[in-house]
C-alpha positions in Angstrom: 22.0 -11.5 68.1 22.2 -15.3 67.1 21.1 -16.2 63.4 18.2 -18.4 65.1 16.9 -15.5 66.8 16.6 -13.9 63.3 13.9 -14.6 61.0 15.3 -15.7 57.8 14.4 -17.5 54.6 16.7 -18.9 51.7 15.9 -18.2 48.1 17.9 -19.2 44.7 17.8 -16.0 42.6 18.3 -16.1 38.5 20.6 -13.0 39.0 22.4 -10.4 41.5 23.9 -7.6 39.1 21.8 -5.1 38.4 22.3 -2.8 34.9 24.4 -0.3 36.8 26.6 -3.3 38.7 24.9 -3.0 41.7 23.8 -5.8 44.1 21.7 -6.6 46.9 22.6 -9.9 48.9 19.6 -9.7 51.7 15.9 -8.3 51.2 14.6 -6.4 54.5 16.5 -5.6 57.5 16.9 -5.8 61.4 18.2 -2.6 62.0 15.0 -1.2 62.8 15.5 2.7 61.6 11.9 4.4 62.1 11.9 5.9 58.7 13.4 3.4 56.4 12.3 4.0 52.7 12.9 0.3 52.0 9.9 -0.6 53.6 7.6 1.0 51.1 4.6 -0.5 49.1 6.4 0.0 46.3 9.1 -2.5 46.6 6.4 -5.1 46.8 7.9 -7.5 50.0 6.0 -10.4 50.0 7.5 -11.1 53.6 7.8 -9.3 56.9 10.5 -6.7 56.6 12.6 -8.2 59.3 12.3 -11.7 58.1 15.4 -11.6 56.2 15.3 -13.0 52.3 18.6 -14.6 51.9 19.8 -14.8 48.2 22.2 -17.8 49.0 23.6 -18.2 45.3 24.7 -14.7 45.0 28.2 -15.7 45.5 28.1 -18.3 42.6 26.1 -15.8 40.4 28.8 -12.9 41.3 31.6 -14.9 40.3 29.8 -15.9 36.9 29.3 -12.1 36.2 32.7 -11.0 37.0 34.3 -13.6 35.0 32.3 -12.7 32.0 32.9 -9.0 32.0 35.2 -7.5 29.3 36.4 -4.5 31.6 36.8 -4.0 35.4 34.2 -1.7 37.0 32.8 -0.7 40.7 30.5 -3.2 42.2 27.9 -1.3 44.5 26.2 -3.0 47.3 24.3 -1.9 50.5 21.8 0.6 48.7 18.6 -1.3 49.2 19.4 -3.2 52.3 22.4 -3.2 54.7 25.2 -5.6 53.8 26.1 -6.2 57.5 22.9 -7.0 59.3 22.7 -9.0 62.2 22.7 -12.3 60.2 26.0 -11.5 58.3 28.0 -12.5 61.2 27.3 -16.1 60.8 26.3 -16.1 57.1 29.4 -14.3 55.9 27.7 -13.6 52.4 29.1 -10.2 52.1 32.6 -11.2 53.1 32.2 -14.2 50.4 31.2 -11.9 47.6 34.3 -9.3 48.6 36.6 -12.1 48.4 35.3 -12.6 44.8 35.7 -8.8 44.1 39.1 -8.8 45.1 40.3 -12.1 43.6 39.1 -10.9 40.2 40.2 -7.1 40.3 37.1 -5.1 40.5 36.4 -2.4 42.6 33.6 -1.8 45.4 31.4 0.9 46.9 29.5 -0.4 50.0 27.3 1.2 51.9 26.3 0.6 55.5 25.3 1.6 59.2 27.0 -1.0 61.1 30.3 -1.6 62.4 30.5 -5.1 61.3 32.2 -3.7 58.1 35.3 -3.6 60.3 35.4 -7.6 60.3 36.3 -7.4 56.5 38.8 -4.5 56.6 41.7 -7.0 55.3 39.7 -7.5 52.0 38.7 -3.8 51.9 42.3 -3.0 52.3 43.4 -5.6 49.5 40.5 -4.2 47.1 41.7 -0.6 47.5 45.4 -1.4 47.0 44.6 -3.3 43.7 41.8 -1.1 42.3 39.5 0.9 44.3 37.1 0.9 47.4 34.7 3.6 49.0 33.0 2.9 52.1 29.6 5.0 52.6 28.0 5.4 55.9 24.8 6.8 56.8 24.8 9.9 59.5 21.6 11.3 60.6 21.6 11.8 64.7 24.7 13.3 66.4 23.0 12.7 69.5 23.2 9.4 70.8 20.2 8.7 73.1 18.0 10.1 70.1 20.0 8.3 67.8 19.3 4.8 69.7 15.4 5.7 69.1 15.6 6.3 65.4 18.1 3.7 64.5 17.6 1.3 67.7 19.1 -2.0 66.5 22.3 -1.0 65.2 25.8 1.0 66.2 25.1 4.9 67.1 26.7 7.6 65.2 29.6 8.0 67.4 30.8 4.3 66.5 30.1 4.9 63.0 32.3 7.8 63.2 35.0 5.8 64.8 34.6 3.6 61.5 35.2 6.2 59.1 38.3 7.3 61.4 39.4 3.7 60.8 38.7 3.9 57.1 40.7 7.3 56.8 44.0 5.4 58.7 43.6 2.8 56.5 43.5 5.1 53.2 40.2 3.9 52.2 38.3 6.7 51.1 34.7 7.2 52.6 31.7 9.2 51.5 28.6 10.0 54.4 24.5 9.8 53.5 23.2 12.9 55.5 19.9 11.5 55.2 17.2 11.5 56.1 16.9 14.7 58.3 13.5 14.3 60.5 11.0 17.4 60.5 11.0 18.4 64.3 13.4 15.6 65.3 16.6 16.1 64.1 16.5 19.1 61.9 18.3 21.5 64.0 21.5 23.2 63.6 23.3 21.5 66.5 22.3 18.0 64.6 24.0 19.1 61.5 26.9 20.9 63.1 27.6 17.4 65.3 27.5 15.5 62.0 29.7 17.8 60.0 32.5 18.2 62.6 32.8 14.2 62.4 32.8 14.4 58.9 35.4 16.4 58.9 37.6 15.1 61.6 37.2 11.6 59.4 38.4 13.0 56.6 35.5 12.0 54.2 35.8 12.4 50.5 32.1 13.8 50.2 28.6 14.0 51.6 25.5 13.3 49.8 22.9 15.0 50.8 19.6 15.7 48.9 18.5 18.4 51.1 17.3 18.7 54.8 14.1 16.7 55.0 12.8 12.9 54.4 10.5 11.1 51.9 7.2 9.1 52.8 5.3 7.0 51.0 2.8 3.9 51.6 3.9 1.1 53.8 6.9 3.5 55.1 4.7 6.2 56.7 2.7 3.8 58.7 5.7 2.2 60.2 7.1 5.8 60.7 3.9 7.2 62.3 3.4 4.5 64.5 7.0 5.0 65.8 6.0 8.9 66.4 3.5 7.8 68.4 5.8 5.4 70.7 8.1 7.9 71.0 7.0 11.3 70.1 3.6 11.7 71.2 1.3 14.4 69.2 3.9 14.7 66.5 2.2 12.6 64.2 -0.6 15.2 64.5 1.7 17.7 63.3 2.8 16.2 60.7 -0.6 15.6 59.1 -1.2 19.2 59.5 2.1 20.4 58.2 2.3 17.5 55.1 -0.8 15.5 55.0 -0.1 12.9 52.7 2.9 14.1 50.8 5.7 12.3 49.4 8.5 15.1 50.1 8.5 16.0 53.7 11.4 19.0 54.0 12.3 20.7 57.1 10.7 24.1 57.8 14.5 25.0 58.5 15.8 23.3 55.3 17.2 26.7 53.5 19.5 27.5 56.4 20.7 24.2 57.1 21.5 23.5 53.3 23.4 27.2 53.3 25.4 25.9 56.4 25.9 22.6 54.8 27.6 24.1 51.8 29.4 26.4 53.2 30.8 23.9 55.6 31.6 21.5 53.0 33.4 24.4 50.9 35.4 25.3 53.7 36.6 21.7 54.7 37.4 20.4 51.2 34.3 18.0 51.4 32.6 17.4 47.7 28.9 17.8 48.5 27.8 17.7 44.7 25.7 14.7 44.5 26.5 14.2 40.7 30.0 14.5 41.1 29.7 11.7 43.7 27.9 9.7 42.0 29.9 9.9 39.1 33.2 9.5 42.0 31.1 6.1 43.4 31.0 4.6 39.5 34.4 5.6 38.4 37.2 2.8 38.1 40.5 3.8 38.0 42.3 3.2 35.1 45.8 2.4 36.3 46.8 0.3 39.4 48.8 3.5 40.7 45.2 4.8 41.9 46.3 7.2 44.5 44.2 6.7 47.8 46.1 8.7 50.1 46.1 11.8 48.1 42.5 12.3 49.1 43.3 13.5 52.6 
C-alpha cells in the first residue's frame, strides 16, 4: 500500500514519552482488526480511525528525552497503535526512533502484528547486544482464513510465527499476547492448541493472557458488531442475548481453555504470569553481559 493511498495527517506534539517510558508514534491504525479496543470512544479520537495521525516531531522529542535521562531504561512502543502500519514503510518514524534508542544505549520493548518489523532486525539485534530488546507479537487466530477475516489488513498468524522464529534465531526474546479470544469465533481448543504450539516452536519467553474472552465498549462495540453482521450473520443477536452491553465478554469455554493454557505453559517452560511478564518488559539489565541466549 502506497503512502498516498493511506489517509494521514501530521501533527507536532509537546511530548512523546509517558511517565512509564512508553510512546506511541502514531494514532489510529490501518490493520482493520475487527475487535480493536483502540477505537473505543474513551480514547477521544477526533479523526477517522484509519486517518493516521503522525507525530512527526517524535524523533526530536525522543532524543531530547533520552539525553536528559540519568539512568538507562526500557522504552516501550506499540501498545496503543501498531508501530509497523502501512505508512511506516515510507515514513520510517519507528526506525528513526529505534536508531536513537540504539545510539543512546537504551532498551526497547516493541509490540506489533506486522512482519514489517523484520526490516529493522539489524537495529533490534544491535539494541539487544548493547542492552535489551523484547519483541512482542499478538496472536489470536490459528486458522489462516479466519485470521484474514478477523485481522484483514496485516500478515496472518503463520507469518507472525515465522517472525517469532527469526527473532529466536537472532537471540532476541519474544513475548506473545494471546488476546483477544472472540466468543463463538476463535474460542476453540483447536485454536488455542495451534497458537500455543507456534509459541513453543518459536521458543517464546512468555505469553500474556488475561483470560479467554474480550472487552467491548462504546466505539469498539459498534465497529465489532458491524463486522459480525458482515462476516458472521446472526452472531450479533447471540452476543446481545448472552452479554448485553457488558464490558467484559468472557468465553463460555474460558475455564477449560485457561486450564489448558496454564498447563501447556508450565510443561514448556513458558512464563504465563502477567505480573512477572510486565516486570520483565520493564526491567533494564544492569550489566552489558545480559545473557539473551540463555532464555532458549
